One Martini backbone bead per residue (centre of mass of N, CA, C, O) as a GRO file, in nm:
protein
  124
    1MET     BB    1  -2.802   3.438   2.862
    2ALA     BB    2  -2.512   3.416   2.716
    3TYR     BB    3  -2.213   3.529   2.675
    4LYS     BB    4  -2.065   3.687   2.396
    5LYS     BB    5  -1.781   3.634   2.243
    6SER     BB    6  -1.502   3.821   2.107
    7PHE     BB    7  -1.253   3.775   1.818
    8SER     BB    8  -1.176   4.029   1.637
    9GLU     BB    9  -0.882   4.082   1.712
   10VAL     BB   10  -0.773   3.811   1.610
   11GLU     BB   11  -0.883   3.822   1.328
   12ASN     BB   12  -0.737   4.089   1.239
   13LYS     BB   13  -0.448   3.974   1.270
   14TYR     BB   14  -0.497   3.755   1.019
   15TRP     BB   15  -0.647   3.881   0.767
   16GLY     BB   16  -0.426   4.024   0.602
   17ASP     BB   17  -0.246   3.774   0.548
   18TYR     BB   18  -0.465   3.600   0.422
   19LYS     BB   19  -0.524   3.778   0.173
   20VAL     BB   20  -0.240   3.777   0.057
   21ARG     BB   21  -0.209   3.472   0.025
   22MET     BB   22  -0.460   3.432  -0.156
   23SER     BB   23  -0.362   3.619  -0.392
   24LYS     BB   24  -0.103   3.407  -0.441
   25ALA     BB   25  -0.253   3.174  -0.518
   26GLN     BB   26  -0.234   2.903  -0.770
   27GLY     BB   27  -0.434   2.698  -0.618
   28ALA     BB   28  -0.643   2.495  -0.445
   29GLU     BB   29  -0.424   2.379  -0.255
   30ASP     BB   30  -0.322   2.646  -0.150
   31VAL     BB   31  -0.587   2.743  -0.029
   32LYS     BB   32  -0.630   2.506   0.168
   33LYS     BB   33  -0.363   2.543   0.325
   34ILE     BB   34  -0.408   2.832   0.422
   35PHE     BB   35  -0.666   2.787   0.575
   36SER     BB   36  -0.565   2.568   0.771
   37MET     BB   37  -0.333   2.732   0.896
   38ILE     BB   38  -0.470   2.997   0.992
   39VAL     BB   39  -0.703   2.872   1.155
   40ALA     BB   40  -0.533   2.707   1.349
   41ASP     BB   41  -0.378   2.947   1.469
   42MET     BB   42  -0.624   3.105   1.568
   43VAL     BB   43  -0.751   2.885   1.749
   44LYS     BB   44  -0.500   2.849   1.927
   45GLU     BB   45  -0.514   3.138   2.042
   46ILE     BB   46  -0.801   3.119   2.161
   47GLU     BB   47  -0.759   2.778   2.218
   48PRO     BB   48  -0.495   2.593   2.319
   49SER     BB   49  -0.629   2.310   2.399
   50LEU     BB   50  -0.696   2.218   2.102
   51ASP     BB   51  -0.452   2.189   1.911
   52PRO     BB   52  -0.438   2.244   1.611
   53ILE     BB   53  -0.391   2.113   1.288
   54TYR     BB   54  -0.183   2.116   0.991
   55GLY     BB   55  -0.205   2.028   0.638
   56GLU     BB   56  -0.232   1.907   0.334
   57PHE     BB   57  -0.365   1.674   0.499
   58ASN     BB   58  -0.572   1.639   0.763
   59GLY     BB   59  -0.681   1.875   0.894
   60ASP     BB   60  -0.889   2.036   1.127
   61PHE     BB   61  -0.917   2.253   0.887
   62GLU     BB   62  -1.130   2.233   0.592
   63ILE     BB   63  -1.201   2.255   0.276
   64GLU     BB   64  -1.560   2.185   0.188
   65MET     BB   65  -1.763   2.163  -0.104
   66ILE     BB   66  -2.066   2.079   0.050
   67GLY     BB   67  -2.308   2.237  -0.013
   68ASP     BB   68  -2.328   2.466   0.249
   69LYS     BB   69  -2.058   2.369   0.319
   70LYS     BB   70  -1.709   2.498   0.343
   71TYR     BB   71  -1.624   2.332   0.604
   72ARG     BB   72  -1.411   2.120   0.809
   73VAL     BB   73  -1.422   1.949   1.122
   74ALA     BB   74  -1.264   1.771   1.328
   75PRO     BB   75  -1.371   1.558   1.569
   76LYS     BB   76  -1.162   1.636   1.797
   77ILE     BB   77  -1.280   1.930   1.792
   78LYS     BB   78  -1.596   1.920   1.766
   79GLU     BB   79  -1.612   1.738   2.053
   80ASP     BB   80  -1.499   1.959   2.214
   81PRO     BB   81  -1.603   2.150   2.476
   82ALA     BB   82  -1.446   2.410   2.401
   83TYR     BB   83  -1.559   2.434   2.111
   84ILE     BB   84  -1.858   2.432   2.176
   85GLU     BB   85  -1.847   2.689   2.343
   86LEU     BB   86  -1.749   2.873   2.112
   87ILE     BB   87  -1.987   2.823   1.916
   88GLU     BB   88  -2.220   2.911   2.125
   89ASN     BB   89  -2.040   3.186   2.271
   90SER     BB   90  -1.945   3.312   1.984
   91ASP     BB   91  -1.790   3.449   1.677
   92LEU     BB   92  -1.645   3.208   1.534
   93PRO     BB   93  -1.840   3.115   1.308
   94THR     BB   94  -1.822   3.383   1.149
   95ILE     BB   95  -1.520   3.377   1.101
   96LEU     BB   96  -1.501   3.105   0.954
   97ASP     BB   97  -1.694   3.184   0.725
   98LYS     BB   98  -1.523   3.415   0.612
   99TYR     BB   99  -1.272   3.245   0.542
  100ALA     BB  100  -1.417   3.035   0.365
  101GLU     BB  101  -1.536   3.226   0.154
  102LEU     BB  102  -1.269   3.322   0.036
  103ALA     BB  103  -1.165   3.043  -0.047
  104VAL     BB  104  -1.395   2.959  -0.234
  105ASN     BB  105  -1.377   3.200  -0.427
  106LYS     BB  106  -1.087   3.136  -0.517
  107ILE     BB  107  -1.140   2.857  -0.635
  108VAL     BB  108  -1.347   2.947  -0.843
  109HIS     BB  109  -1.163   3.145  -0.987
  110LEU     BB  110  -0.936   2.940  -1.064
  111SER     BB  111  -1.126   2.739  -1.225
  112GLY     BB  112  -1.190   2.972  -1.454
  113LYS     BB  113  -0.900   2.952  -1.535
  114GLU     BB  114  -0.650   2.937  -1.740
  115PRO     BB  115  -0.376   2.822  -1.803
  116GLU     BB  116  -0.117   3.009  -1.898
  117GLU     BB  117  -0.004   2.825  -2.130
  118ASN     BB  118  -0.289   2.814  -2.285
  119GLY     BB  119  -0.307   3.140  -2.339
  120LYS     BB  120  -0.080   3.122  -2.531
  121LYS     BB  121   0.073   3.213  -2.818
  122ILE     BB  122   0.206   3.056  -3.103
  123ILE     BB  123   0.490   3.176  -3.280
  124HIS     BB  124   0.670   3.110  -3.596
   0.00000   0.00000   0.00000
């Protein structure tokens, strides 16, 4: 059995800022951008050789609510032996799931709210 590496120290370094940013997100696109950016930064700290990128579109880690999957990993990262090693022998999958879960819950929450201007009453 291979030794399982733990990156909880790195996760905890990013988690507080991630929660604050998510609480201030105004829409689904904000949530997706925050997830992509924070996760890319965290993975880059864990394994610099992967050099993940983030952007408004086509980041290496993106929220994608299809079936049971909550996020998508770009093929250039997913097929990298260093990433495969991390997935098989560390707690990184659990950390990514935790971050994705918060993002998906925030998107669901935001989609259930009426836009603020629609909720206001107009009094003449």
